[in-house]
C-alpha positions in Angstrom: 88.9 109.3 77.8 87.3 106.0 78.5 85.9 105.4 82.0 84.6 102.4 83.8 80.9 102.9 83.4 80.2 101.9 87.0 82.0 105.1 88.1 79.1 107.1 86.5 76.6 105.4 88.9 78.1 106.7 92.1 78.7 103.5 93.5 77.3 100.9 92.9 80.0 98.3 92.8 83.0 98.5 94.9 85.8 96.3 93.4 87.8 94.3 96.0 91.0 96.0 97.0 93.3 93.1 97.1 96.8 93.7 98.5 99.8 91.4 98.0 100.7 89.4 101.0 104.4 90.4 101.1 105.6 86.8 101.2 109.3 86.3 100.9 110.4 85.4 97.3 112.9 82.8 96.2 114.6 82.0 93.0 113.1 78.8 91.4 114.9 76.9 88.7 112.6 75.8 85.9 113.1 72.1 86.9 111.9 72.9 90.4 108.6 74.5 89.3 105.3 72.7 89.5 104.3 70.9 86.3 102.8 73.3 83.7 104.9 76.4 84.6 108.1 77.5 82.9 109.1 80.6 85.0 108.3 82.3 88.3 109.1 85.9 89.1 111.1 86.9 92.1 109.1 90.1 92.6 105.6 91.4 92.2 104.7 93.4 89.0 101.8 95.0 87.2 100.1 93.4 84.2 102.2 95.1 81.5 105.5 94.0 83.2 104.1 90.6 83.8 103.3 90.1 80.1 106.8 91.3 79.2 108.4 89.0 81.8 106.6 85.9 80.4 107.6 86.9 76.9 111.2 87.1 77.9 110.9 83.6 79.3 109.3 82.2 76.1 105.9 81.9 77.6 102.7 83.8 78.5 100.4 84.5 81.4 97.9 81.7 82.4 94.4 82.1 81.0 91.1 81.3 82.6 88.7 79.2 80.5 85.0 79.9 80.0 83.2 83.2 80.6 85.4 86.2 81.5 82.7 88.8 81.4 81.5 88.9 85.0 82.7 90.3 88.3 81.0 87.4 90.0 83.2 84.7 91.6 84.4 82.2 89.0 82.5 78.9 89.4 84.1 75.8 90.9 85.8 73.7 88.3 86.7 76.5 85.9 90.0 75.6 84.3 93.0 77.9 84.8 96.3 77.2 82.9 98.9 75.6 85.2 96.8 75.9 88.3 94.3 73.2 87.5 90.8 74.4 88.3 89.0 76.7 90.8 88.5 74.6 93.9 91.5 72.2 93.2 94.3 71.9 95.7 97.0 74.6 95.3 99.8 73.4 93.0 102.4 71.6 95.1 105.7 73.5 95.3 104.2 76.9 94.2 104.6 79.5 96.9 101.3 80.9 98.2 100.4 84.4 97.1 98.6 86.3 94.3 99.3 85.5 90.7 98.2 87.5 87.7 96.5 86.0 84.7 96.1 87.2 81.1 92.3 87.1 81.3 90.6 90.5 81.3 87.0 91.0 82.4 85.1 92.0 79.3 83.2 95.3 79.8 85.3 96.3 82.8 88.4 98.0 81.4 91.5 97.6 83.5 90.2 94.7 85.6 91.8 91.2 85.3 91.5 87.9 87.1 94.2 86.9 89.6 94.7 83.5 91.2 95.5 82.9 94.8 95.5 80.2 97.5 92.2 80.2 99.4 90.8 78.6 102.6 91.9 75.0 102.9 94.7 75.5 100.3 92.3 75.6 97.4 92.7 77.5 94.1 90.6 80.7 94.1 90.2 83.5 91.5 89.4 87.1 92.3 89.2 90.4 90.2 92.1 92.8 90.4 93.2 96.1 88.9 95.9 95.6 86.2 98.0 98.5 87.6 98.4 96.7 90.9 101.2 94.1 91.4 101.2 90.3 91.9 103.7 87.5 91.5 104.0 86.0 88.0 104.0 82.3 87.0 104.3 81.7 83.3 103.0 78.8 81.2 104.1 77.7 77.7 102.8 79.9 74.9 100.6 77.3 73.2 98.7 75.4 75.9 95.4 75.1 77.7 92.8 77.9 77.2 95.0 79.7 74.7 95.0 76.8 72.3 91.3 76.4 72.7 90.6 80.0 72.1 92.9 80.1 69.0 90.6 77.7 67.2 87.0 78.0 68.4 84.7 75.3 67.1 83.5 76.0 63.5 85.3 79.3 63.3 85.1 81.0 59.9 88.3 81.9 58.2 89.6 85.5 59.0 89.0 86.4 55.4 85.3 85.9 55.8 84.9 87.8 59.1 83.9 91.0 57.4 80.8 89.3 56.1 79.4 86.7 58.5 76.2 85.1 57.1 73.1 86.2 58.9 72.3 82.6 60.1 75.8 81.6 61.1 76.4 79.8 64.4 75.8 82.4 67.1 78.1 80.8 69.6 80.9 80.9 67.0 80.3 84.7 66.4 80.3 85.2 70.2 83.6 83.3 70.6 85.2 85.4 67.8 84.0 88.6 69.5 85.6 87.4 72.7 88.9 86.6 71.0 89.1 90.1 69.4 88.1 91.8 72.7 90.7 89.9 74.7 93.4 89.6 72.1 93.5 85.8 72.6 94.2 83.9 69.5 93.6 87.0 67.3 95.0 90.5 67.4 93.2 92.6 69.9 90.6 94.8 68.1 87.9 96.1 70.4 85.9 97.7 67.6 85.7 94.5 65.7 84.9 92.6 68.9 82.0 94.9 69.7 80.7 94.6 66.1 80.7 90.8 66.3 79.3 90.9 69.9 76.4 93.0 68.8 75.7 90.6 65.9 75.5 87.7 68.4 73.3 89.9 70.7 70.9 90.6 67.8 70.4 86.8 67.5 69.4 86.5 71.1 72.8 85.4 72.7 72.2 86.5 76.3 75.8 86.9 77.3 76.4 88.9 74.1 73.5 91.1 75.0 74.8 91.7 78.5 78.4 92.5 77.2 77.1 94.7 74.4 75.3 96.7 77.1 78.5 97.1 79.1 80.4 98.1 76.1 78.0 100.9 75.2 78.1 102.0 78.9 81.9 102.0 79.1 82.8 103.3 75.7 85.0 100.2 75.2 85.3 99.6 71.4 82.3 101.9 70.7 81.2 105.4 71.5 79.4 105.7 74.9 75.6 105.5 74.5 73.8 104.9 77.7 70.4 104.5 76.0 71.7 101.6 73.9 73.5 100.2 76.9 70.3 100.1 78.8 68.4 98.5 75.8 70.9 95.6 75.6 71.0 95.1 79.3 67.2 95.1 79.3 67.2 92.3 76.7 69.7 90.2 78.8 67.8 91.0 82.0 64.6 89.7 80.5 66.4 86.4 79.8 67.2 86.2 83.6 70.8 87.3 83.3 71.6 88.3 86.9 74.3 90.9 86.4 72.3 92.5 83.6 69.3 92.7 86.0 71.5 94.4 88.7 73.2 96.9 86.4 69.9 97.8 84.7 68.5 98.4 88.2 71.4 100.8 88.8 70.7 102.6 85.6 67.0 103.1 86.6 68.1 104.2 90.0 70.4 106.9 88.7 68.5 107.8 85.5 71.3 106.9 83.2 70.1 106.0 79.7 66.6 105.5 81.0 64.2 107.8 83.0 65.0 107.7 86.7 62.5 105.3 88.3 63.3 103.9 91.8 60.4 101.4 91.6 61.7 99.8 88.5 65.2 99.8 90.0 64.0 97.9 93.0 62.1 95.4 90.8 65.3 94.6 88.9 67.3 94.4 92.1 64.7 92.0 93.5 65.0 89.8 90.4 68.8 89.6 90.7 68.7 89.1 94.5 66.2 86.2 94.0 68.9 84.5 91.9 71.5 85.0 94.7 73.3 88.0 93.4 75.0 89.4 96.5 75.3 93.0 95.3 71.6 93.2 94.6 70.8 91.7 98.0 73.1 94.4 99.6 71.4 97.1 97.6 68.0 96.0 98.8 69.3 95.8 102.4 70.5 99.4 102.1 67.0 100.4 100.7 65.4 98.8 103.8 67.7 100.8 106.1 67.0 104.0 104.2 63.2 103.3 104.4 63.4 102.6 108.1 65.4 105.8 108.6 62.9 107.8 106.6 60.0 106.4 108.7 61.8 107.3 111.9 62.5 110.8 110.6 58.8 111.2 109.6 57.7 110.1 113.1 60.2 112.5 114.8 58.9 115.4 112.8 55.3 114.6 113.7 56.1 114.6 117.4 58.2 117.8 117.1 55.4 119.6 115.4 52.9 118.3 117.9 55.0 120.0 120.6 54.8 123.4 118.8 58.1 123.4 116.9 58.3 124.0 113.2 61.1 121.6 112.2 63.9 119.4 113.4 67.4 119.0 112.0 68.6 115.6 110.6 72.1 116.2 111.9 74.1 117.8 114.7 75.5 121.3 114.0 77.3 124.2 115.6 75.4 127.3 116.9 76.0 129.4 113.8 74.7 126.7 111.5 71.8 126.1 113.9 70.7 129.7 113.7 71.0 129.6 109.9 69.0 126.4 109.7 66.1 127.9 111.7 66.3 131.1 109.6 65.9 129.0 106.4 62.8 127.4 107.8 61.2 130.7 108.8 61.9 130.3 112.6 64.5 130.8 115.3 66.1 128.9 118.2 64.0 128.5 121.4 64.9 130.9 124.2 65.5 130.3 127.9 63.3 132.7 129.9 63.7 134.3 133.3 66.9 133.7 135.3 68.8 132.2 132.4 71.5 134.9 132.8 72.6 133.5 136.1 75.4 131.0 136.9 72.9 128.2 136.3 69.3 127.8 135.1 67.1 127.5 138.1 64.3 125.0 138.6 61.0 126.1 137.0 62.6 128.5 134.4 60.7 128.2 131.2 62.3 127.0 127.9 60.2 127.7 124.8 58.5 124.6 123.5 60.0 122.2 126.2 58.2 123.5 129.3 60.3 124.2 132.4 63.6 123.1 133.8 63.2 119.8 135.8 59.7 119.2 134.3 59.1 115.8 132.6 60.5 115.5 129.1 57.8 116.0 126.5 56.1 112.6 125.8 57.5 110.9 122.6 59.9 113.8 121.9 63.3 112.7 120.4 65.8 112.6 123.3 68.8 114.5 121.9 70.6 117.7 123.0 69.2 120.9 121.5 70.6 124.4 121.0 68.8 127.3 122.6 69.1 130.9 121.4 70.2 132.1 124.9 73.9 132.8 125.7 75.3 132.2 129.2 76.1 135.6 130.8 79.8 136.3 131.6 80.9 133.3 129.6 81.3 134.5 126.0 80.8 131.7 123.4 78.9 129.4 125.8 75.1 128.9 125.2 72.5 127.0 127.1 71.2 123.7 125.6 68.3 121.5 126.5 68.9 117.8 127.2 67.0 114.9 128.8 68.4 113.3 132.0 66.5 110.9 134.2 63.4 111.5 132.0 63.4 115.2 132.9 64.5 118.5 131.3 68.0 119.8 132.1 69.7 122.9 130.9 73.5 122.6 130.8 75.7 124.8 128.6 77.9 124.1 125.6 80.5 126.0 123.5 79.1 127.5 120.3 81.6 125.5 118.1 80.3 122.2 119.5 77.4 120.4 117.8 74.0 119.2 118.9 70.6 118.8 117.2 68.3 121.7 116.4 64.6 122.4 116.8 63.1 125.7 115.7 60.2 127.8 117.0 58.1 130.3 115.1 59.6 133.8 115.0 
């Protein structure tokens, strides 16, 4: 079964979860629709139903002109059938909401573009899952981007597609690949689309290289081959293709199709971020947070070991897990000495590693609550813990199912 290749990376991209606005619907007669549209649905529907609806009305879904191969926001001025262009005022008379298009994002199976009214009443396009539901506005069958795609410049006759000359126009080959992949102007044939796409990629077409990489990673029109996917992304990335740089970084980060190499991953993220790619910038920001956290953890461990403990937990845990944690590290929980069995721990009672109750908190020691290995007498299930209060050591108690941090002493 085909899978979106991004799902193999653990996360890298999170697609926007766009929900319909729930606006009231109305019946629009064709003569009342904005120019360029022939029908408007009363309800929201998924992509398959939307296509069928427009066919019944003698039309089709609007198409988005230009590149449809990126999850990045569609540039201002990109033409959308019926709606004008991205950034134009919303069509007068068309209810606000989300409207599906017939333009799929190449290399991202199941993801299409939708159009909605943005800030200031402007036309905006966002990516959307084809199984989700939007309103539908249909345009005539032969208009706008569809007419352009049906006859790309200098397109060879279909009879010659099986044998394209080695030196044919690369952009023409790319356009034909795109038509086959999207089923726009030609019957949809992903295998043929990938074949033509790879031919254009071999001639240095950067967008074709990027898309060929995505196809090999997703198994769309070709068997999954992460090594080939990485090779084509590398070629596109070396031509400064931002998405290719980001996805190649993800592949190095997760060791998918290439040896795992975090340094190389960061290098590609930095290249994409320098070109303004938001997801790469976010990835680098997360790296910075992780690096800061690792440095903090290293410093905490240093201070804990200086105080005579053997380790410190990263997280809070209950008593049973705390005991197991220390056991795994060859130690045990610190004990409260002396009168710890009384109603409360008296001043001056020693706690292993920490000093004595009411003494000053150890200098530089992380100020969390910590389990001890001493149970409170006559209160089954309650154990003494060590905390800082007013810069000094205090010993309250806590139920064994609650959670605090853990430090371990040698056995």
